[in-house]
MIMAR-497665 format. One record per residue: residue in one letter; x, y, z of N, C-alpha, C, O in turn. Coordinates in steps of 0.2 Angstrom, whole numbers, plus 5000, padded with zeros to 4 digits. Atoms other than C-alpha are relative to their C-alpha. Layout:
N
AXYZXYZXYZXYZ
...
END
This chain:
271
M501050015006511549765011500349984997500949994995
N500250045007511149654998500350044997500650104999
M499349945004512149704983499350034995499350094993
V500549995004510249704973499650074999499450114995
A500749954999509449794983500550055001500350095005
Q499549944998510949924984499850034995499650094994
D499949955010510949944965499350015000499250054996
R501149985003508849964963499750075008499350115009
A500549894995508750124979500650044996500550094993
A499349915005510650204970499450024992499350084991
A500449975005509350194953499450015003499250075003
V500649954993507850234964500050054999499750084995
A499849924996508650384972500150044994499950104994
A499849965007509250444952499250024999499150084999
I500549975001507650454948499850025001499550054996
I500849974993506450524963500650114996500550164993
E499849905002508050694960499850014994499650064991
G499949985010508050674941499150024998498950064994
W500749965002506150704940500050075005499950125002
I500049954999506350834955500050044999499550084999
N500149965003507350924947499450054992499350104989
V500149935008506450954930499350005005499550065006
V500749964997504450994943500350055006499850085010
A499849924992505451134958500350024997500550004992
T499949945000505951274958500849994999501149975004
P499150014999508051274953500150035007500449985008
G499949994995508251334969499849935005500249895008
A500450094993507051164980500349974995500549924997
A499850075003507851064967500950025002501149975006
E500050034997509351104972500450015006500949995008
W499950014991509051134992500149915000500649885004
Y500250074999508550944989500449994999500750005005
G499750065000509950864983500750025003501149985002
L499650025000511250924992499949995009500349975013
T500050044994510350885009499849934999499749905004
V499750055002510250704999500549995003500549965008
R499150014999512150725000500050005009500149955012
K500050034995512050765017499749925003500149875003
I500650085000510850615022500149965000500049925005
S499850035000511750515014500849995003501049935004
S499350024999513450545020499950035009500550035012
A500350004991512750585040499450005003499349995009
G500250004994511550595043499349975004498849965002
D500550014997510650565059499150014998498950044994
A500549985001508950545062499750075001499350104998
R500149915001508850715066500050054993499650084990
T500050015007509550755052499450004994499150054991
L500950045002508150645043499650035000499550074995
A500849964996506450715054500450064998499950094995
A500149924999507250905051499950044989499750104986
A500450015005507150845031499249984997499150014992
I500450025004505650785027499750065003499550114999
G500449964996505050905040499750104996499250144997
L500349965004505251045027500050004993500150054990
A500049985005505150975012498950044996498850054991
P500549985003503251045010500450034997500750024992
R499849944997503851205013500650034995500550084991
R499650015005505451195002499949984991500150004985
L499950035010504951074986499350024997499150014991
G500950025005502751114985499549965001499849905001
K500750054998501351024989499850004992499249994992
A500550045007500851004968500249944999500849934998
D499950035003500450834962500549994996500450044992
L499950045003501550744952499749934994499649874995
H500449975008500950744933500049895000500449845002
P500350115000500050524931500549974992500949934990
A499450055008500950514914500650054997500950074992
A499150005000502550574918500349954999500249905001
P499750085001504050464910500450005006500949965004
Q500050074993504550424929500149965003500549925006
L500250094994503450334936499949964996499749914999
R500150075003503450214921500749995002500749935004
A499349974998505550254927500049945006500249885006
L500350034996504950204943500249965001500849955003
E500450035000503950074942500749914993500849854992
E499550055007505149984926500549995008500149945011
A499649984995506650014943499449955005499249905003
R500150054998505749934954499149974999498850005003
P500550035003504149854948499449985007499349945012
G500850054994502449834957499650085004499150085006
F499949974997502950004965499650074994499750094988
D500449955006501350144960500150075003500050085008
A499949934998501750324960499350034999499350095002
T500749975000500050364958499750065002499250035003
D500449994993499350484967500350045006500050075011
L499449954999501050564972500050085000499850124996
S499749875000501650784977500549974999500749914997
V499049985003503250834974500149995006500649965006
D499949964992503250874993500249885004500649865008
Q499750034996503050694997500649944993500649884991
L499650025006504150634984500949995001501449955000
G499449974993505450734993500449945006500949915008
R499850034993505350655007500149904997500649874999
I499650085000505350455000500950004996501349964994
G499550025003506850514993500750025006501250005006
F499650014993507650565010500549955003501149945004
V499950074997507150405018500749984999501250005001
L499550045009508150295001501150035004501750005003
A499450005002509550405005500550005007501050015009
A499850024993509550365023500249924999500549895004
S499650065004509950195015500349985002500249965008
N499349995002511650175013500349975004500949965002
R499950004997511950105029499849925001499449894998
P500150075001511949935036499650005001499450065004
E500550005001510249855036499650015007499250065007
Q500049964995510049865054499750045004499250035007
E499949955001510450035057499750044999499650095003
F500349935005509650115044498849965001498350005000
A500850014997507749995051499850045006499350075006
G499949954993508250085070499750054998499250075001
L500449954999507950245060499850024996499950084994
F500650035000506650205052499850015004500050075006
D499950024995505950155066499950075006499550095010
D499849934996506550315075499450065000499050095004
I500649935004505450455060499449965000499049995003
C500750025001503950335058499950045008499750105008
R500249994994503750335078500050105002499650125005
T500349924998503850545079499550024993499250084994
A500249965004503150585063499250034999498849994998
E500749995003501650695058499649984995499949964990
V500350045004500250615048500449994995500849944995
G499649965009501150695029500749965000501149934995
E499250034999502650625034500049935001500349904997
L500450035000501950495039499849924994500149864994
I500050045006501150405023500450024995500449984990
A499350045005502650455013500449975004500749935000
A499550044999503750375022499749895000500049844999
Y499950105003502550195021499850024989499849984985
R500150045008502050245002500749984994500849974988
G499350015006504050214997500349935003500849915000
L500150084995504050045010500549964991501149964990
P499850075005504149924993500950044997501349994996
L499649965002505850064987500449985006500949955006
Y499050004989506950045006500249914996499949864994
P499550044996508349925006499749975007499350005011
A500250054994508149785021499450025000499150055005
A500449984994506549775019499449915004498849905003
E500150044995506149625030500450025007500749985009
R499649954994506949735046499450025002499150005007
L500349965000505549855041499649975002499449995008
L500850015000503849745040499950025011499450065013
P500449974998503649765057500150075003500650095007
R499649925002503649945056499050034997498550064998
A500750005006502449915039499349995006499050035008
R500450024994501349825053499650035006499250005009
E500449964996500849955064499750035000499250045004
G500449985006500550045049499249965000498649995002
L500850045003499049935045499749985005499249955005
R500250004992498749915063499450085001498950075003
S500649964999497950095063499650034999499350024994
G500649965004496650215063499850024999499250044999
M500049935007496950325051499949954994500349914992
K500250055008496150245034500950044995501249994992
P499649985004497650375025500649965002501149964998
V499250054998499150275035499749915000500149875000
F500150105003498250085031500050054994500550074991
E499749995008498250145015500450014995500450004989
A499349995003500050205014500449934999500949934995
V499950064996500450035018499849944994500149914991
A500450055004499249925008499749994995499449944993
H500349955008498750034991500450014999500850035002
R499449955003499750044977501049975002501550004999
S499450045000501349934982499849925003499349905007
P500050074998501949754981500149995006499749945007
Y499749984994502749784997499349935005499349875004
P500850024998500949715007500049904996500049855000
R500150085003500949524993500549985001500549925003
E499450024999502949504995500249985007500549935009
M499350014991503349525015499449975006499649945011
L500650014996501349505023500449895000500949874997
D500050084998501349295030499050004997498550024995
E500850035001499749225027499450035006498850065004
H500549964994498749295042500150035000499850045005
A499749964999499649445043499450074991499150124989
W500249985007498849455025499150015000498650054999
N501150004997496949415030500150045003499950095001
Q500549954999496849515040500050084998499550124998
M500049955004497649645032499450034995499250094997
V500650025002496149635021499350025000499050064996
L500449984993494749635035500250055002500550044997
K499449944996495649785042499750054996499450104998
A500649955001495049875026499549994997499350054996
L500449974997493649825024499450065007498950105007
F500549964996493149885040499850065001499350085003
V500049954998493950035041499450024992499850074990
D500049985006492850085022500849984997501250015000
S499549985007494350055010499849934997499749874998
T500150055004494150004996500749934996501349934995
L499250085000495149814990500350034991500950014988
A499650005005495649864975500549984996500549954991
P499549925000497049984976500649925000501149914997
I499450044993497849794988500249964991499849934986
Q499750065005499349704973499749945003499749925009
G499950064998499049534972499449975008499449965014
L500949984997497049534979500049915001500049875005
D500650075000496549384969500749935003500749895008
A499250045000498549274968499949985009500449955011
R499549994994498649274986499250015006499050045012
G500650014996496849234990500249935004500849915004
N500250054995496249085003499249975005498849995008
R500649984995495249005011499850015007499250015009
D500349964994495349055028499850075000499650115005
L500149895000495149255021499549954998499449915003
A500750034999493649165014499349975006498749985008
E500649994997492849095026500050045009499650035014
T499849974998493449225037499350095000498950115004
L500349935006492549395025498949965000498449995001
I500550055000490949235025499750035006499150065005
D500450004993490749265046499850095000499350135003
Y499949934997491149445043499350064995499050114995
A500649965004489849475029499149985005498650015004
R500450044996488549355043499850075005499350115006
E500149974994488949455056499750094997499250124999
R500649935005488449645044499549994998499050024998
W500850025002487149555038499250005010498650035010
A500449994996486249525056500050065002499450075003
A500049954996486749685062499750074995499550134997
R500549985004485849745047500250064996499850104994
R499549975004487149825037500549994996500949944996
P499750055008487949815019500349975002500549965007
V499150044998489349725013500150024992499750034987
S499949995005490249765004500149984992500550024994
A500050015007490349714984500749984999500949934995
E499150025001492249694984500049945005500649915006
L499550024995492049594997500249914999500549865002
W500250105004491449434986500649964993500749914990
R499450035006492849434972500549985006500849945003
C499650074998494049344988499449955001499549905004
V500750084996492249224992500349944991500649904988
F500350045006491949174977500749944993500649904988
P499650045006493549074967500249955009500849935008
F500450054996493248954987499649985004499549955010
A500850014998491648954990499549964995499249994991
G500450045005490548784981499450065000499150115003
R501149965003488748844972499750005004499450055005
D500449984997487948784987499950045007499450075009
E499749954998488848875000499650114996499450164999
L500249925002488349054986498949985003498450005006
E500749995003486649024985499949985009499550015013
E500749964990486248995006500350075002500150115006
L500049915000487249165005499950044998500250104999
K500349925004486149264991499149985004498750035004
A500550014995484649175004500150035003499550055005
E499749964994485649265018499850084996499250104996
A500049955002485749425008499350005002499150025007
A500349945001484249445001499150005009498650035011
R500449994991483449415020500050055001499550094999
A499649944998484449535027500150094995500550134997
N500449935004483749675012500749984999500949985004
D499249965002485749685005499949994990500349954987
P499650015008485649684985500449994995500349964990
V499850015002486749704981500549945000500549904995
S500050084998487649564989499749954995500149924992
R500150065003486349454980500050034994499550014990
T500550015007486449534963500949974999501049934995
A499650065001488449484965500449935001501049915000
I499750064999488649334969499449974998499449915000
D500750025007486849304957500349984994500249944990
G499749965006488049374945500449935001500249894997
F499750044999489349264949499749935001499949905006
V500450094999488549094949499449984994499049934994
S500050005003487849134933500649984995500649934992
D499749975002489249184926500349924997500449894991
S499550075000490049004931499949955001500149905003
A500150044999488948914928499949954992499749984987
E499950065005489148744915499750034996499450074999
P500350005004488348784898499549965000498949984999
A500650024998487448624901499450055004498850055004
E500949964992486348724916499850044999499450065003
R500249895000486148904908499649975000499649915000
P500450005002484548894904499849994990499249974988
END
């Protein structure tokens, strides 16, 4: 295992256990610590699955406080990781998966795949939320792509939202498909990290085609879509799109395009 990844995993695991010691009852915190060490020393898929399944009953389902210092500590240990809206049982489940990561990368990737394949929805969401924290990031990519292909919006968002993993690991084609999928499932684009930095012309063209298909079907277009289009579309193209939005009776898109064109106009072009 890469030593940097190993050290980071150990630091994150310590933060998680410390956080659970604060928010869980003494008995629950003790159970968590003993279970982590059991998984870390000799845990197989069955041991890990049992711990993940018991987490809500033993740790509870309370939401973690959004201002907790441990949240900042986690982000410092793993830049970009966002624990917003995690519950204590989800945090515990991530900690259990992390405890199993102290084995050869290929073995851990296989274990992670086994867990995800048999997990119920809540367990799967927690496992995917932890993707930025686990070592063997490249070996987990096939499973992450499975999450992005999910027809369940919360599962898709567990991979796509509030995570540096897609920004760092997806190639351009997979990235573009993720953004398009977000629009298809009526998910918001704002929590996708790196949305602007990873913008590209192919994505812009794909989204323009998508907008035209929506207009042809007399369906609205998310105003967020244009954020991925504006940096790659010329003024003439945007004027044409604005006219198409008007013909399709999509005032949201028309206003968004018009506002961008006005804001980006050179001073000499302004009235």
